[in-house]
KETOR-824134 format. One record per residue (C-alpha): x negated, y negated, z; residue number from 0; residue in three letters. Coordinates in steps of 0.05 Angstrom, whole numbers, plus 32768, in hexadecimal, padded with zeros to 4 digits. Each point is the difference from the previous one (the first is absolute). Layout:
% KETOR-824134
+------+-------+------+-----+---------+
| east | north |   up | num | residuo |
+------+-------+------+-----+---------+
|    X |     Y |    Z | NUM |     ALA |
...
+------+-------+------+-----+---------+
END
This chain:
% KETOR-824134
+------+-------+------+-----+---------+
| east | north |   up | num | residuo |
+------+-------+------+-----+---------+
| 787C |  8828 | 8652 |   0 |     MET |
| 7FDF |  7FE6 | 7FC0 |   1 |     ASP |
| 7FEB |  7FBF | 8016 |   2 |     ARG |
| 7FF1 |  7FE7 | 7FBE |   3 |     GLN |
| 8045 |  8011 | 7FEB |   4 |     GLY |
| 8020 |  7FDF | 8036 |   5 |     PHE |
| 7FDA |  7FC2 | 7FF5 |   6 |     LEU |
| 8014 |  8000 | 7FB3 |   7 |     LYS |
| 8046 |  8014 | 800B |   8 |     SER |
| 801B |  7FBA | 8023 |   9 |     GLY |
| 7FF2 |  7FBC | 8012 |  10 |     HIS |
| 7FCA |  7FFE | 8032 |  11 |     ILE |
| 800B |  7FAB | 800A |  12 |     PRO |
| 804C |  8016 | 8012 |  13 |     SER |
| 7FF2 |  8031 | 802C |  14 |     LEU |
| 7FCB |  7FD8 | 8020 |  15 |     PHE |
| 8034 |  7FC3 | 8006 |  16 |     SER |
| 8032 |  8030 | 801E |  17 |     ALA |
| 7FD9 |  8014 | 8032 |  18 |     PHE |
| 7FEA |  7FB6 | 800F |  19 |     LEU |
| 8046 |  7FE9 | 7FFE |  20 |     TYR |
| 8012 |  8030 | 8035 |  21 |     PHE |
| 7FCB |  8000 | 802C |  22 |     ASP |
| 8000 |  7FB6 | 8009 |  23 |     ILE |
| 8052 |  7FFC | 8009 |  24 |     SER |
| 7FF7 |  803A | 8032 |  25 |     PHE |
| 7FD2 |  7FD5 | 8028 |  26 |     MET |
| 8033 |  7FCA | 7FFD |  27 |     VAL |
| 803A |  802A | 800C |  28 |     TRP |
| 7FE3 |  8012 | 804A |  29 |     VAL |
| 7FE0 |  7FC6 | 8013 |  30 |     LEU |
| 8029 |  7FF1 | 803B |  31 |     LEU |
| 7FF4 |  8046 | 801F |  32 |     GLY |
| 7FBC |  7FEC | 801F |  33 |     PRO |
| 8013 |  7FB5 | 8000 |  34 |     LEU |
| 803C |  800B | 802C |  35 |     ALA |
| 7FD4 |  8000 | 8044 |  36 |     VAL |
| 7FEE |  7FB8 | 7FEF |  37 |     PHE |
| 8048 |  7FEF | 7FF1 |  38 |     ILE |
| 8015 |  801D | 803A |  39 |     ALA |
| 7FDB |  7FE2 | 802C |  40 |     THR |
| 800B |  7FBA | 7FDE |  41 |     GLU |
| 804E |  8007 | 8002 |  42 |     HIS |
| 8001 |  8034 | 803E |  43 |     ASN |
| 802B |  8033 | 7FE2 |  44 |     LEU |
| 8018 |  8042 | 801E |  45 |     ASN |
| 7FF2 |  8043 | 7FE6 |  46 |     ALA |
| 803E |  8001 | 7FD6 |  47 |     ALA |
| 7FF2 |  7FBD | 7FE2 |  48 |     GLU |
| 7FBD |  8016 | 7FF2 |  49 |     LYS |
| 801B |  8042 | 7FE3 |  50 |     ALA |
| 8030 |  7FD1 | 7FD0 |  51 |     ASN |
| 7FCD |  7FD5 | 7FEC |  52 |     LEU |
| 7FD5 |  8037 | 7FE3 |  53 |     VAL |
| 8040 |  8027 | 7FE6 |  54 |     ALA |
| 801B |  7FD2 | 7FD4 |  55 |     LEU |
| 7FC9 |  8003 | 7FC4 |  56 |     PRO |
| 800B |  8048 | 7FFD |  57 |     VAL |
| 8050 |  7FF2 | 7FF9 |  58 |     LEU |
| 7FF2 |  7FCA | 7FCA |  59 |     GLY |
| 7FD2 |  802F | 7FD9 |  60 |     GLY |
| 802F |  803E | 8005 |  61 |     SER |
| 8039 |  7FD0 | 7FE4 |  62 |     ILE |
| 7FD0 |  7FD9 | 7FD1 |  63 |     LEU |
| 7FE5 |  803B | 7FDE |  64 |     ARG |
| 8044 |  8014 | 7FDC |  65 |     LEU |
| 8003 |  7FB9 | 7FEC |  66 |     VAL |
| 7FB0 |  8006 | 7FE2 |  67 |     LEU |
| 8017 |  8041 | 7FE0 |  68 |     GLY |
| 8039 |  7FEB | 7FDC |  69 |     TRP |
| 7FD4 |  7FC6 | 7FE3 |  70 |     MET |
| 7FCB |  802C | 7FF7 |  71 |     THR |
| 8031 |  8023 | 7FD1 |  72 |     ASP |
| 8015 |  7FC5 | 7FDE |  73 |     ARG |
| 7FC4 |  7FD4 | 7FF1 |  74 |     ILE |
| 7FCC |  802C | 800F |  75 |     GLY |
| 7FD0 |  800B | 8038 |  76 |     PRO |
| 7FCC |  7FCC | 7FEF |  77 |     LYS |
| 8032 |  7FCA | 7FFD |  78 |     ARG |
| 801E |  8019 | 8042 |  79 |     THR |
| 7FC3 |  8003 | 8022 |  80 |     ALA |
| 7FEB |  7FBA | 7FEF |  81 |     GLN |
| 803E |  7FE7 | 8018 |  82 |     ILE |
| 7FFA |  802B | 8040 |  83 |     GLY |
| 7FBD |  7FE2 | 800B |  84 |     LEU |
| 8019 |  7FBB | 7FF7 |  85 |     LEU |
| 8040 |  8008 | 8031 |  86 |     VAL |
| 7FC9 |  8025 | 802F |  87 |     THR |
| 7FE0 |  7FB2 | 8007 |  88 |     MET |
| 8040 |  7FE5 | 8016 |  89 |     ILE |
| 8002 |  8024 | 804B |  90 |     PRO |
| 7FB4 |  7FF8 | 8005 |  91 |     LEU |
| 8000 |  7FB1 | 7FF1 |  92 |     LEU |
| 803E |  8000 | 8031 |  93 |     TRP |
| 7FDF |  8023 | 8039 |  94 |     GLY |
| 7FC0 |  7FD7 | 7FF3 |  95 |     TRP |
| 8016 |  7FBE | 7FFD |  96 |     GLN |
| 804C |  7FF8 | 8021 |  97 |     PHE |
| 801B |  8045 | 8027 |  98 |     ALA |
| 7FFF |  7FE0 | 804A |  99 |     ASN |
| 803B |  8026 | 8018 | 100 |     ASN |
| 801B |  8047 | 8009 | 101 |     MET |
| 8039 |  7FF4 | 7FD0 | 102 |     SER |
| 7FD3 |  7FE7 | 7FC6 | 103 |     GLU |
| 7FC9 |  803B | 8011 | 104 |     LEU |
| 8039 |  8033 | 8001 | 105 |     TYR |
| 8014 |  7FE1 | 7FB5 | 106 |     VAL |
| 7FB2 |  8007 | 7FEF | 107 |     VAL |
| 7FFA |  804A | 8019 | 108 |     ALA |
| 803A |  8010 | 7FD6 | 109 |     LEU |
| 7FE2 |  7FE1 | 7FC1 | 110 |     LEU |
| 7FC8 |  8020 | 8009 | 111 |     LEU |
| 8023 |  803D | 7FE9 | 112 |     GLY |
| 7FF2 |  7FEC | 7FB7 | 113 |     VAL |
| 7FBD |  8017 | 8006 | 114 |     ALA |
| 8015 |  8047 | 801A | 115 |     GLY |
| 8027 |  8002 | 7FC7 | 116 |     ALA |
| 7FC9 |  8001 | 7FD2 | 117 |     SER |
| 8001 |  804F | 7FFD | 118 |     PHE |
| 803C |  7FF5 | 7FCE | 119 |     ALA |
| 7FCD |  7FDB | 7FC9 | 120 |     ALA |
| 7FBC |  8016 | 8016 | 121 |     ALA |
| 800B |  8050 | 7FF9 | 122 |     LEU |
| 802C |  7FF4 | 7FB6 | 123 |     PRO |
| 7FC8 |  7FDE | 7FEA | 124 |     LEU |
| 7FCC |  8034 | 800F | 125 |     ALA |
| 802E |  8032 | 7FF1 | 126 |     SER |
| 8016 |  7FF1 | 7FB7 | 127 |     ARG |
| 7FC2 |  8000 | 7FE5 | 128 |     TRP |
| 7FEB |  804A | 8007 | 129 |     TYR |
| 8017 |  8040 | 7FEA | 130 |     PRO |
| 8019 |  803B | 802E | 131 |     PRO |
| 7FBE |  8020 | 8011 | 132 |     GLU |
| 7FDF |  7FC1 | 8017 | 133 |     TYR |
| 803F |  7FE6 | 802A | 134 |     GLN |
| 7FEC |  801A | 8042 | 135 |     GLY |
| 7FBA |  7FDC | 7FFD | 136 |     LEU |
| 801B |  7FBC | 7FE5 | 137 |     ALA |
| 8036 |  7FFE | 8035 | 138 |     MET |
| 7FD4 |  8017 | 8034 | 139 |     GLY |
| 7FCB |  7FC4 | 7FEE | 140 |     ILE |
| 803C |  7FCB | 7FF9 | 141 |     ALA |
| 801D |  801B | 8047 | 142 |     GLY |
| 7FBF |  7FFA | 8023 | 143 |     ALA |
| 8010 |  7FB5 | 8007 | 144 |     GLY |
| 8024 |  8012 | 803E | 145 |     ASN |
| 7FBC |  7FFD | 8017 | 146 |     SER |
| 8009 |  7FB1 | 7FFD | 147 |     GLY |
| 8020 |  800D | 804E | 148 |     THR |
| 7FB9 |  8002 | 8015 | 149 |     ILE |
| 7FEC |  7FBA | 7FEB | 150 |     LEU |
| 8035 |  7FE6 | 8021 | 151 |     THR |
| 7FED |  8023 | 8046 | 152 |     THR |
| 7FB9 |  7FF7 | 7FF9 | 153 |     LEU |
| 7FFD |  7FB8 | 7FEE | 154 |     PHE |
| 8047 |  7FDF | 8013 | 155 |     ALA |
| 7FF0 |  7FFA | 804C | 156 |     ASN |
| 7FB8 |  7FED | 7FF9 | 157 |     ARG |
| 800E |  7FC2 | 7FD2 | 158 |     ILE |
| 803B |  7FEB | 8031 | 159 |     ALA |
| 7FD1 |  800A | 803D | 160 |     GLN |
| 7FC7 |  7FDC | 7FDA | 161 |     HIS |
| 802E |  7FBD | 7FFB | 162 |     PHE |
| 8010 |  8006 | 8047 | 163 |     GLY |
| 8040 |  802A | 8001 | 164 |     GLY |
| 8023 |  7FDC | 7FC3 | 165 |     ASP |
| 8021 |  8037 | 7FDB | 166 |     TRP |
| 8021 |  7FCA | 7FCF | 167 |     HIS |
| 7FB6 |  7FF8 | 7FDE | 168 |     VAL |
| 8002 |  8059 | 7FEE | 169 |     VAL |
| 8041 |  7FE6 | 7FCE | 170 |     PHE |
| 7FCF |  7FCD | 7FE2 | 171 |     GLY |
| 7FC7 |  8031 | 7FFD | 172 |     PHE |
| 8029 |  8037 | 7FE1 | 173 |     ALA |
| 801D |  7FD6 | 7FC3 | 174 |     LEU |
| 7FB9 |  8000 | 7FE5 | 175 |     ILE |
| 8000 |  804D | 7FE7 | 176 |     PRO |
| 8048 |  7FF7 | 7FEA | 177 |     VAL |
| 7FE7 |  7FC8 | 7FDA | 178 |     VAL |
| 7FC6 |  8025 | 7FDF | 179 |     LEU |
| 8021 |  803F | 7FF8 | 180 |     THR |
| 803B |  7FD8 | 7FD4 | 181 |     LEU |
| 7FCC |  7FE9 | 7FCE | 182 |     LEU |
| 7FD4 |  8045 | 8004 | 183 |     ALA |
| 8044 |  8020 | 7FED | 184 |     PHE |
| 801A |  7FD3 | 7FD1 | 185 |     SER |
| 7FBF |  8007 | 7FD3 | 186 |     PHE |
| 7FF3 |  804D | 8010 | 187 |     LEU |
| 8049 |  801C | 8002 | 188 |     ALA |
| 8025 |  8019 | 7FC7 | 189 |     LYS |
| 8044 |  8025 | 7FF8 | 190 |     ASP |
| 7FFE |  8042 | 7FE3 | 191 |     SER |
| 8021 |  8005 | 7FB3 | 192 |     PRO |
| 8029 |  8036 | 801B | 193 |     ASN |
| 8032 |  7FE4 | 802D | 194 |     GLN |
| 803E |  802F | 8017 | 195 |     PRO |
| 804C |  7FE3 | 7FF0 | 196 |     GLU |
| 8015 |  7FD9 | 8041 | 197 |     PRO |
| 801F |  8025 | 802C | 198 |     LYS |
| 804F |  7FF3 | 800A | 199 |     LYS |
| 8029 |  7FFC | 8041 | 200 |     PHE |
| 8021 |  8043 | 7FEA | 201 |     VAL |
| 7FC0 |  8022 | 8000 | 202 |     ASP |
| 7FEF |  7FEA | 8048 | 203 |     TYR |
| 8051 |  8016 | 800E | 204 |     ALA |
| 7FEF |  8044 | 7FED | 205 |     GLN |
| 7FC7 |  8012 | 8024 | 206 |     VAL |
| 8019 |  7FE0 | 8041 | 207 |     LEU |
| 8039 |  8033 | 7FFD | 208 |     LYS |
| 7FCE |  8032 | 800B | 209 |     GLN |
| 7FF0 |  8020 | 8049 | 210 |     ARG |
| 7FB1 |  800D | 7FEC | 211 |     ASP |
| 7FFF |  7FAC | 7FEE | 212 |     THR |
| 8013 |  7FF7 | 8050 | 213 |     TRP |
| 7FD7 |  8034 | 801B | 214 |     LEU |
| 7FC3 |  7FE5 | 7FD6 | 215 |     PHE |
| 8010 |  7FC0 | 8018 | 216 |     CYS |
| 8003 |  801B | 804C | 217 |     ILE |
| 7FBB |  8020 | 7FF4 | 218 |     PHE |
| 7FDD |  7FBB | 7FE2 | 219 |     TYR |
| 8022 |  7FD9 | 8031 | 220 |     SER |
| 7FDA |  8024 | 803C | 221 |     VAL |
| 7FBD |  800B | 7FDA | 222 |     THR |
| 7FF2 |  7FC0 | 7FDB | 223 |     PHE |
| 8032 |  7FD2 | 8031 | 224 |     GLY |
| 7FD6 |  8027 | 8037 | 225 |     GLY |
| 7FBE |  7FE8 | 7FE5 | 226 |     PHE |
| 801A |  7FB7 | 7FEF | 227 |     VAL |
| 8023 |  7FF3 | 803E | 228 |     GLY |
| 7FC8 |  801E | 8029 | 229 |     MET |
| 7FC6 |  7FD6 | 7FD9 | 230 |     SER |
| 8031 |  7FC3 | 800D | 231 |     SER |
| 8008 |  800C | 804D | 232 |     TYR |
| 7FBF |  801A | 801B | 233 |     LEU |
| 7FE1 |  7FCA | 800D | 234 |     THR |
| 8039 |  7FE9 | 8032 | 235 |     ILE |
| 8001 |  8048 | 801F | 236 |     PHE |
| 7FB4 |  7FFC | 8008 | 237 |     PHE |
| 7FFB |  7FBB | 801B | 238 |     ASN |
| 8041 |  800E | 802C | 239 |     THR |
| 7FF2 |  8040 | 801F | 240 |     GLN |
| 7FB2 |  7FFD | 8008 | 241 |     TYR |
| 7FF4 |  7FB5 | 8006 | 242 |     GLY |
| 7FD4 |  7FFC | 7FBE | 243 |     LEU |
| 7FF2 |  7FBC | 7FE8 | 244 |     ASN |
| 801A |  7FF2 | 7FBB | 245 |     PRO |
| 7FCA |  8012 | 7FD9 | 246 |     VAL |
| 7FE9 |  803B | 8026 | 247 |     LYS |
| 804D |  8019 | 7FF7 | 248 |     ALA |
| 7FFF |  7FF2 | 7FB8 | 249 |     ALA |
| 7FB9 |  802C | 7FF6 | 250 |     ASP |
| 8023 |  803A | 8024 | 251 |     PHE |
| 803D |  7FF8 | 7FD5 | 252 |     THR |
| 7FCC |  8004 | 7FC2 | 253 |     THR |
| 7FE7 |  8040 | 8018 | 254 |     LEU |
| 8042 |  8021 | 7FFC | 255 |     CYS |
| 8014 |  7FDC | 7FBF | 256 |     VAL |
| 7FC2 |  8020 | 7FDE | 257 |     ILE |
| 801F |  8043 | 8010 | 258 |     ALA |
| 803D |  7FEE | 7FDF | 259 |     GLY |
| 7FE9 |  7FE4 | 7FCB | 260 |     SER |
| 7FCC |  8030 | 7FE0 | 261 |     PHE |
| 8020 |  8039 | 8011 | 262 |     PHE |
| 8044 |  7FF7 | 7FD8 | 263 |     ARG |
| 7FDB |  8026 | 7FBE | 264 |     PRO |
| 7FEE |  8039 | 802E | 265 |     VAL |
| 8037 |  800B | 8010 | 266 |     GLY |
| 801B |  8004 | 7FB6 | 267 |     GLY |
| 7FC9 |  8030 | 7FF4 | 268 |     TRP |
| 800B |  8029 | 8037 | 269 |     LEU |
| 804B |  7FFD | 7FF0 | 270 |     ALA |
| 7FEE |  801B | 7FBC | 271 |     ASP |
| 7FCE |  8038 | 8018 | 272 |     LYS |
| 803D |  801D | 8033 | 273 |     ILE |
| 8038 |  7FE4 | 7FF3 | 274 |     GLY |
| 8028 |  7FB7 | 800F | 275 |     GLY |
| 802E |  8025 | 802E | 276 |     ILE |
| 7FCE |  8026 | 8031 | 277 |     ARG |
| 7FD4 |  7FBF | 7FFE | 278 |     MET |
| 8035 |  7FD2 | 8018 | 279 |     LEU |
| 8018 |  802F | 8031 | 280 |     THR |
| 7FB9 |  8004 | 8023 | 281 |     ILE |
| 7FF6 |  7FB9 | 7FF8 | 282 |     LEU |
| 8041 |  7FEC | 8022 | 283 |     TYR |
| 7FF0 |  8030 | 8037 | 284 |     ILE |
| 7FC0 |  7FE2 | 8004 | 285 |     GLY |
| 8021 |  7FB5 | 8009 | 286 |     VAL |
| 8035 |  801F | 8034 | 287 |     ALA |
| 7FC2 |  801C | 8033 | 288 |     LEU |
| 7FDA |  7FBB | 7FF6 | 289 |     MET |
| 8032 |  7FCC | 8009 | 290 |     MET |
| 8017 |  8034 | 803F | 291 |     ALA |
| 7FBB |  7FFC | 8017 | 292 |     GLY |
| 8000 |  7FB3 | 7FF6 | 293 |     ILE |
| 8033 |  7FFA | 8029 | 294 |     SER |
| 7FDC |  8014 | 8041 | 295 |     THR |
| 7FDD |  7FC3 | 7FF4 | 296 |     LEU |
| 7FBB |  801A | 8008 | 297 |     PRO |
| 7FBC |  7FDF | 8000 | 298 |     ASN |
| 7FEC |  7FD2 | 7FC7 | 299 |     LEU |
| 7FD2 |  8034 | 7FE5 | 300 |     SER |
| 8033 |  803C | 8001 | 301 |     LEU |
| 8039 |  7FD2 | 7FE2 | 302 |     ALA |
| 7FD6 |  7FE1 | 7FC9 | 303 |     THR |
| 7FEC |  804D | 7FED | 304 |     VAL |
| 804B |  8013 | 7FFF | 305 |     MET |
| 8011 |  7FC4 | 7FDB | 306 |     LEU |
| 7FCF |  800B | 7FCB | 307 |     PHE |
| 8017 |  8048 | 7FFD | 308 |     LEU |
| 8044 |  7FF0 | 7FF7 | 309 |     ALA |
| 7FF6 |  7FC1 | 7FC9 | 310 |     MET |
| 7FD9 |  803A | 7FDD | 311 |     MET |
| 8038 |  8030 | 7FFE | 312 |     CYS |
| 8033 |  7FC6 | 7FED | 313 |     LEU |
| 7FCC |  7FEB | 7FCC | 314 |     GLY |
| 8001 |  8044 | 7FE2 | 315 |     MET |
| 8046 |  8005 | 8007 | 316 |     GLY |
| 8006 |  7FC9 | 7FCF | 317 |     ASN |
| 7FDB |  8028 | 7FC9 | 318 |     GLY |
| 8026 |  803D | 8018 | 319 |     SER |
| 8046 |  7FE4 | 7FF1 | 320 |     VAL |
| 7FEA |  7FEA | 7FBC | 321 |     PHE |
| 7FEA |  8043 | 7FEB | 322 |     GLN |
| 8044 |  801F | 800F | 323 |     LEU |
| 802A |  7FBF | 7FDF | 324 |     VAL |
| 7FE4 |  800D | 7FB8 | 325 |     PRO |
| 8015 |  804C | 8009 | 326 |     GLN |
| 8047 |  7FEC | 8010 | 327 |     ARG |
| 800A |  7FBD | 7FD8 | 328 |     PHE |
| 7FD5 |  8013 | 7FBD | 329 |     GLN |
| 8030 |  7FDB | 7FD6 | 330 |     LYS |
| 8019 |  7FC7 | 802F | 331 |     GLU |
| 7FB3 |  7FEE | 801F | 332 |     ILE |
| 8007 |  7FC0 | 7FF3 | 333 |     GLY |
| 803F |  7FF3 | 8026 | 334 |     VAL |
| 7FF8 |  802A | 8037 | 335 |     ILE |
| 7FB8 |  7FE0 | 8010 | 336 |     THR |
| 801D |  7FBB | 8007 | 337 |     GLY |
| 8038 |  801F | 802D | 338 |     ILE |
| 7FD4 |  8024 | 802E | 339 |     VAL |
| 7FCB |  7FCC | 8003 | 340 |     GLY |
| 8035 |  7FD2 | 801D | 341 |     ALA |
| 8014 |  802F | 8034 | 342 |     ALA |
| 7FBB |  8006 | 8018 | 343 |     GLY |
| 7FFD |  7FBA | 8008 | 344 |     GLY |
| 803F |  8003 | 802B | 345 |     LEU |
| 7FDF |  8033 | 802F | 346 |     GLY |
| 7FC4 |  7FCE | 800C | 347 |     GLY |
| 8034 |  7FCF | 800F | 348 |     TYR |
| 8023 |  8027 | 8035 | 349 |     PHE |
| 7FC0 |  801C | 801D | 350 |     LEU |
| 7FEC |  7FBD | 8027 | 351 |     PRO |
| 8040 |  7FF6 | 8014 | 352 |     LYS |
| 8002 |  8042 | 8027 | 353 |     ILE |
| 7FC7 |  7FEF | 8020 | 354 |     LEU |
| 8008 |  7FBD | 8013 | 355 |     GLY |
| 8043 |  8005 | 8015 | 356 |     ASN |
| 7FF6 |  803F | 802D | 357 |     ILE |
| 7FC5 |  7FDA | 801B | 358 |     LYS |
| 8029 |  7FC2 | 800D | 359 |     LEU |
| 8037 |  802F | 8023 | 360 |     ALA |
| 7FD6 |  8032 | 802B | 361 |     THR |
| 7FBB |  7FDB | 800A | 362 |     GLY |
| 7FDA |  803B | 7FDB | 363 |     SER |
| 7FF8 |  801B | 7FBD | 364 |     PHE |
| 8004 |  8043 | 8016 | 365 |     SER |
| 8043 |  800C | 7FEC | 366 |     GLN |
| 7FFE |  7FDD | 7FC4 | 367 |     GLY |
| 7FBD |  8032 | 7FE1 | 368 |     PHE |
| 802D |  803E | 801B | 369 |     LEU |
| 8040 |  7FE4 | 7FD1 | 370 |     ILE |
| 7FCC |  7FFC | 7FC8 | 371 |     LEU |
| 7FE1 |  804A | 8017 | 372 |     SER |
| 804D |  8016 | 7FFA | 373 |     GLY |
| 800A |  7FE2 | 7FB9 | 374 |     ILE |
| 7FC6 |  8021 | 7FE1 | 375 |     ALA |
| 800E |  8043 | 8022 | 376 |     LEU |
| 8053 |  7FF9 | 7FE3 | 377 |     CYS |
| 7FDA |  7FEC | 7FB9 | 378 |     SER |
| 7FD4 |  8049 | 8009 | 379 |     ALA |
| 803F |  8024 | 800E | 380 |     LEU |
| 802D |  7FE2 | 7FC5 | 381 |     LEU |
| 7FCB |  8011 | 7FD4 | 382 |     ILE |
| 8006 |  8047 | 801A | 383 |     LEU |
| 8049 |  8005 | 7FF9 | 384 |     ILE |
| 7FFF |  7FE4 | 7FB6 | 385 |     VAL |
| 7FC3 |  8027 | 7FE5 | 386 |     GLN |
| 8024 |  803B | 7FEF | 387 |     ALA |
| 8031 |  7FE4 | 7FD6 | 388 |     GLN |
| 7FC9 |  7FD5 | 7FE2 | 389 |     TRP |
| 7FD9 |  8039 | 7FE8 | 390 |     LYS |
| 803A |  8025 | 7FE5 | 391 |     ARG |
| 8023 |  7FC0 | 7FD5 | 392 |     THR |
| 7FC9 |  7FD3 | 7FEB | 393 |     TRP |
| 7FF0 |  800D | 7FB6 | 394 |     ILE |
| 7FCA |  7FE5 | 7FDB | 395 |     GLY |
| 7FF9 |  800B | 7FB0 | 396 |     ASP |
| 7FE5 |  804A | 8007 | 397 |     GLY |
| 802F |  8015 | 8038 | 398 |     GLY |
| 7FF7 |  8005 | 8049 | 399 |     LYS |
| 7FD2 |  7FCB | 801D | 400 |     VAL |
| 7FD6 |  8017 | 803F | 401 |     ARG |
| 7FF7 |  7FC7 | 8035 | 402 |     VAL |
| 7FF6 |  802B | 8045 | 403 |     GLY |
+------+-------+------+-----+---------+
END
């Protein structure tokens, strides 16, 4: 890659701003995942209630991603991101000063979804500055903001423990990087002069009529939804199943989150080499095997290794899905990205619900992980079923597109 060409082709301050906004927003989005251990103790929550608490921000992010996507089309990614950061302060202030019962906490959890919707502004802010030959790198840098999850799992419970288990204060501390990010973003970010025409409702309707749209929604709900859902829920799992204290449980979660965060670009790169279909099939089978292994509830060391590998496969799967999407929807990439991204969030909402409700009903996580294994296996089978038609019918500017 021509490094100098990349540096000169776009707008580095805006690219950095997109990464920073995405990173801090992701940190806020999953804040309740580690803190749920403290909150559950204070409010005596059962397994299903704990799962609901950590699932609601993901649901909010899925819904609000469509809203922020609409705003990005009409007022630009910079203004949309600034509004997103301002609105993000509301649940943080509420959680810090006022949320003392579960009803309020559920509202706070849902409102935290605005931070998860940051995809809709951060990625277009970066993407629109760069020509096609540098899109992969620009989107990879901006998308690396999902590493913000690591900040939460590393520090949230440590801060709460330092203040005697007072989880409210963590919301107050989280306001500091949000305010600093808003200031930096306002000074550094700049909308590209090349802004596309706003998408119309009919554009979404046309894409939603196509079967492949729904297939990609399914595939991304398993990969991205699996990553976000596990990131939010693993602290509860390690605490409940292995009796780890809140800080140690979050530290083990961090190990697994690192795998999912930093292997996403590897998945895209490998998909370019061996084909997205083949790559996704291998990864889904890998997830199915790891989840089946975890369902036996092995010792902590083996469970951590399996979860690390499962998260690695899910992270690479995210990159692999979006290696395929632009090939199938070359002209509708803006619309399809929003739709598929929202579906990914929905997958992240259902995963904690599955594990939490099964745990409450049976007293064990085993059946929940077996269900997750079955979902991954069904995804692999679905790809095998549709791949022949995909290879026959996907047409690019120069003819047939090889995808696997």
